[in-house]
C-alpha positions in Angstrom: -55.0 -16.7 -145.7 -51.3 -15.9 -146.3 -49.0 -18.8 -146.7 -45.7 -18.1 -144.9 -42.7 -18.0 -147.2 -40.3 -20.9 -146.9 -36.8 -19.7 -146.0 -34.2 -21.8 -147.8 -31.2 -23.1 -145.9 -28.1 -21.1 -146.3 -25.7 -22.6 -148.9 -22.2 -23.6 -148.3 -19.8 -23.5 -151.3 -16.5 -25.5 -151.2 -13.5 -25.0 -153.4 -10.6 -27.5 -153.4 -8.1 -27.2 -156.2 -4.9 -26.8 -154.2 -2.9 -29.7 -155.6 -3.8 -30.5 -159.2 -1.5 -33.4 -159.2 -3.7 -35.3 -156.7 -6.3 -35.9 -159.4 -6.3 -38.0 -162.5 -8.2 -38.4 -165.7 -9.4 -41.9 -164.6 -10.6 -40.7 -161.2 -10.9 -37.0 -161.1 -11.3 -35.4 -157.7 -14.2 -33.0 -157.3 -13.1 -29.3 -157.0 -16.5 -27.7 -156.4 -19.2 -28.7 -153.8 -22.4 -27.3 -152.5 -24.1 -28.1 -149.2 -27.6 -27.1 -148.0 -26.6 -25.7 -144.6 -23.3 -25.3 -142.7 -23.3 -27.9 -140.0 -21.0 -30.9 -140.2 -24.0 -33.1 -141.1 -25.4 -30.7 -143.8 -26.5 -32.6 -146.9 -24.4 -32.4 -149.9 -26.4 -30.9 -152.8 -23.9 -31.5 -155.6 -20.3 -31.6 -156.5 -18.2 -31.7 -159.6 -14.6 -31.9 -161.0 -13.2 -28.9 -162.9 -14.3 -29.2 -166.5 -11.6 -30.2 -168.9 -9.6 -27.4 -170.3 -10.6 -25.0 -167.4 -7.9 -22.4 -166.9 -7.7 -19.3 -164.7 -10.2 -17.7 -162.4 -12.7 -17.2 -165.2 -12.9 -21.0 -165.6 -13.4 -21.6 -161.9 -16.2 -19.0 -161.8 -17.9 -20.6 -164.7 -17.7 -24.0 -163.0 -19.3 -22.5 -159.8 -22.0 -20.8 -161.9 -22.8 -24.1 -163.7 -23.2 -26.1 -160.5 -25.4 -23.4 -158.9 -27.5 -23.2 -162.0 -28.0 -26.9 -162.1 -29.2 -26.9 -158.4 -31.3 -23.8 -158.5 -28.9 -21.9 -156.2 -29.0 -18.2 -156.3 -25.6 -16.5 -155.6 -27.2 -14.5 -152.8 -28.0 -17.7 -150.9 -24.3 -18.6 -150.5 -23.6 -17.8 -146.9 -20.4 -19.6 -146.3 -17.3 -20.4 -148.5 -14.8 -23.1 -147.7 -11.5 -23.0 -149.5 -8.5 -25.3 -149.3 -5.6 -22.9 -148.9 -2.5 -25.2 -149.3 0.3 -25.9 -149.3 0.0 -26.8 -153.0 0.6 -25.5 -156.4 1.2 -21.7 -156.5 -1.0 -20.9 -159.4 -3.9 -23.2 -158.3 -3.8 -21.8 -154.8 -3.8 -18.2 -156.0 -6.7 -18.8 -158.3 -8.8 -20.6 -155.6 -8.1 -18.0 -152.9 -8.7 -15.1 -155.1 -12.0 -16.5 -156.3 -13.1 -17.3 -152.7 -12.1 -13.8 -151.6 -13.9 -12.1 -154.3 -17.1 -14.1 -153.9 -17.1 -13.7 -150.1 -16.6 -9.9 -150.4 -19.3 -9.5 -153.1 -21.9 -11.8 -151.5 -21.2 -10.9 -147.9 -20.5 -14.6 -147.2 -18.3 -16.0 -144.5 -15.0 -17.5 -145.7 -13.2 -20.3 -143.9 -9.6 -21.2 -144.8 -9.0 -24.9 -144.6 -5.5 -26.4 -144.6 -5.1 -28.8 -147.4 -3.4 -31.4 -145.2 -6.6 -31.4 -143.0 -8.7 -32.0 -146.1 -6.5 -34.9 -147.1 -6.7 -36.4 -143.6 -10.5 -36.8 -143.7 -10.1 -39.3 -146.6 -7.9 -41.6 -144.3 -9.0 -44.5 -142.2 -7.9 -44.9 -138.5 -5.7 -47.9 -139.6 -3.6 -45.6 -141.8 -2.6 -43.4 -138.9 -0.3 -42.0 -137.9 0.2 -41.0 -141.5 2.6 -38.5 -143.1 0.7 -36.3 -145.5 3.1 -34.9 -148.0 2.3 -31.8 -150.2 4.1 -29.5 -152.6 7.1 -31.8 -153.0 10.0 -30.1 -154.8 13.8 -30.6 -155.1 14.0 -33.6 -152.8 11.9 -32.1 -150.0 8.2 -32.0 -149.1 5.8 -30.1 -146.8 4.8 -32.6 -144.2 2.0 -32.9 -141.7 1.2 -35.9 -139.5 -2.4 -37.1 -139.3 -2.8 -38.7 -135.8 -6.3 -39.7 -136.8 -8.7 -38.8 -139.6 -9.5 -35.1 -139.3 -6.6 -34.3 -137.0 -3.2 -33.1 -138.2 0.0 -31.6 -136.8 2.0 -29.6 -139.2 5.8 -30.3 -139.3 6.9 -28.2 -142.2 9.4 -28.8 -145.1 11.5 -31.9 -144.5 13.8 -34.2 -146.2 13.6 -38.0 -146.4 16.1 -38.4 -143.6 13.5 -37.2 -141.1 11.1 -40.2 -141.7 12.7 -42.7 -139.4 12.2 -40.5 -136.3 8.6 -39.7 -136.8 7.0 -43.0 -135.7 4.8 -43.3 -138.8 2.3 -46.0 -139.9 2.0 -44.8 -143.6 2.8 -42.1 -146.0 0.2 -40.2 -148.1 1.5 -38.7 -151.4 0.9 -37.8 -155.0 3.0 -38.8 -158.0 5.5 -35.9 -157.2 6.8 -37.6 -154.1 10.7 -37.5 -154.3 12.3 -40.8 -155.0 14.3 -40.5 -151.8 11.1 -40.5 -149.8 9.7 -43.5 -151.6 12.8 -45.5 -151.0 13.0 -44.5 -147.3 9.4 -45.3 -146.8 9.9 -48.7 -148.4 12.9 -49.3 -146.2 10.9 -48.5 -143.1 8.0 -50.8 -144.2 5.5 -47.8 -144.4 2.4 -48.3 -146.5 2.0 -45.7 -149.2 -1.5 -44.3 -150.0 -2.8 -42.0 -152.6 -3.3 -38.3 -151.7 -7.0 -37.5 -152.0 -8.0 -33.8 -152.0 -11.7 -33.6 -152.8 -14.1 -30.7 -152.2 -16.6 -33.1 -150.7 -14.4 -33.5 -147.7 -14.1 -29.7 -147.0 -17.2 -29.5 -144.8 -15.9 -32.2 -142.4 -12.4 -30.7 -142.5 -13.6 -27.2 -141.7 -15.3 -28.0 -138.4 -13.9 -26.0 -135.6 -12.2 -23.5 -137.9 -13.4 -19.9 -137.4 -14.3 -17.6 -140.4 -11.9 -14.8 -141.3 -12.4 -11.4 -142.9 -12.4 -12.0 -146.6 -9.6 -9.6 -147.4 -7.3 -11.5 -145.0 -7.6 -14.8 -147.0 -4.2 -15.8 -148.4 -2.7 -19.0 -149.8 -0.5 -21.1 -147.5 2.7 -21.7 -149.5 5.2 -24.4 -148.5 8.1 -22.2 -149.5 8.6 -18.8 -151.1 7.5 -18.7 -154.8 10.5 -18.8 -157.2 9.5 -15.5 -158.7 9.7 -13.8 -155.4 13.1 -15.4 -154.6 14.4 -14.2 -158.0 13.1 -10.7 -157.5 14.7 -10.6 -154.1 18.0 -11.8 -155.5 17.9 -9.1 -158.2 17.3 -6.4 -155.6 20.3 -7.5 -153.5 22.8 -7.0 -156.3 
C-alpha cells in the first residue's frame, strides 16, 4: 500500500529592516520571520533579529539561510516574500528590497511590498489612534502617515512640525531621530508619544489586502530623493 506524500504548507518569508533606528540593543526588533502558510492566521514558525555585525546583502542572506536551516525549510518551499519597503534608511531599504527581489526571481515566489507605516500601525492599540507615524526624519521634517486604527493608515507625506495642530491627532509614534521641533509641538498639544515598532512578525498582518507584484518591479519607497542623486543632478546642471 502506497502512503500518500504529505504536501507541506507553502512558506512565507518576511523581511523588515527599513528603519534600523527603530530597534535597540536592549530590545532588538525581529528582522526576519517565517510562517507556515500565507493566510492572515498562518502560524509563525520562527523569527529573529539581525545578528550583530551583519552588514550588506550577504549578511541578510546568511540570516535567512540560518533561520530556514533551523526550521527545516527548503528554499524551494518559500512561496511568498513580504518586505517592508519604507520610507526608511536608504541603505537598509536598498538591501532589503534587492534581497527580496533576487529571492523572488530565483525561487519563483510572490513578492508583496508592504509600506513601513502600515507595519508600524499593527503594533498600535485602538486607544493610541489617530496616531501620527513618523519615518525617515531629517533636517527638521519627517515622513508622516496617520493610523486611523491599527492596520489602517493614510499617507500624508513629508511635513514640518507646524502641521501637527491641524491633524487632529491622539498620539505620535517616533524613533529617536524625531526632530526636536516635533517633540516640543507634540508636548504642547498634549499628544502621547509612543515608540516606533517595526518588527517582521507584524508583516503578515500588515500585508493583508496587498496584491503581489512582479519581482522586477519591487523598489524602495523613499521619503525624499537620496542625497547622492540630488548631488549628481546638481553637478549635471552646471
